[in-house]
C-alpha positions in Angstrom: 2.8 0.2 -16.9 4.1 2.6 -14.3 7.1 3.5 -16.3 4.9 4.1 -19.3 3.0 6.7 -17.3 6.2 8.4 -16.2 7.5 8.5 -19.8 4.2 9.9 -21.1 4.1 12.6 -18.6 7.8 13.4 -19.0 7.1 13.9 -22.8 4.1 16.2 -22.0 6.0 18.3 -19.6 9.3 18.2 -21.5 11.1 17.0 -18.4 13.4 13.9 -17.9 11.5 10.8 -16.9 13.5 10.5 -13.6 12.3 13.9 -12.5 8.7 13.2 -13.3 9.0 9.9 -11.5 10.3 11.6 -8.4 7.6 14.2 -8.4 4.8 11.7 -8.8 6.2 9.3 -6.1 6.6 12.2 -3.7 3.0 13.2 -4.4 1.8 9.7 -3.7 3.7 9.6 -0.4 1.9 12.7 0.7 -1.4 11.1 -0.3 -0.5 8.0 1.7 0.8 10.0 4.8 -2.4 12.2 4.8 -4.8 9.3 4.6 -3.0 7.4 7.3 -3.4 10.4 9.6 -7.1 10.4 8.7 -7.0 13.6 6.6 -9.1 14.0 3.5 -7.4 15.2 0.2 -9.4 17.2 -2.3 -8.0 17.6 -5.8 -10.1 19.9 -8.0 -11.2 18.2 -11.2 -10.2 14.8 -9.8 -12.0 14.1 -6.6 -11.7 13.5 -2.9 -9.7 10.8 -1.2 -10.6 10.0 2.4 -10.7 7.3 4.9 -13.8 5.8 6.6 -14.2 3.4 9.5 -16.1 0.2 9.0 -17.9 -0.8 12.2 -17.1 -4.2 13.9 -19.6 -6.9 12.8 -20.4 -10.5 12.9 -19.7 -12.5 9.7 -20.1 -16.2 9.0 -17.8 -18.9 7.6 -19.5 -20.1 4.5 -18.7 -23.7 4.8 -19.8 -24.2 8.3 -22.1 -21.3 9.1 -20.0 -20.6 12.2 -20.2 -16.9 13.2 -16.9 -15.0 13.4 -16.2 -11.5 14.7 -14.8 -9.0 12.2 -13.1 -6.2 14.0 -13.6 -2.5 13.0 -11.1 -1.2 10.4 -10.4 1.8 8.3 -10.6 1.8 4.5 -10.0 4.3 1.6 -12.9 6.0 0.0 -12.7 7.9 -3.3 -15.5 10.3 -4.6 -14.7 11.5 -8.2 -15.3 15.1 -9.1 -18.6 16.0 -10.6 -17.1 17.1 -13.9 -15.3 13.7 -14.1 -18.6 11.8 -13.5 -20.3 13.9 -16.2 -17.5 13.2 -18.7 -17.7 9.4 -17.9 -21.5 9.5 -18.5 -21.3 11.4 -21.7 -18.6 8.9 -23.1 -20.7 5.7 -22.4 
């Protein structure tokens, strides 16, 4: 599927697929590096990618009911752009 995306974008941009692949992969690396550093990335018309910290909490093992401690951790959060949300709503 990934190669299909590269080929489709290469056709649109009239560039060789290997160049498009390199550009997209470099862009994704920047996204990964930025989020690992805790930075938010805003892309107009697409949305905002950021990280949030989940607080530590107590969970339970379903079979036994025994409590377990779940440590705090970071996870990705994505907020789509408003225009994207509106297009999704109008197409449903």
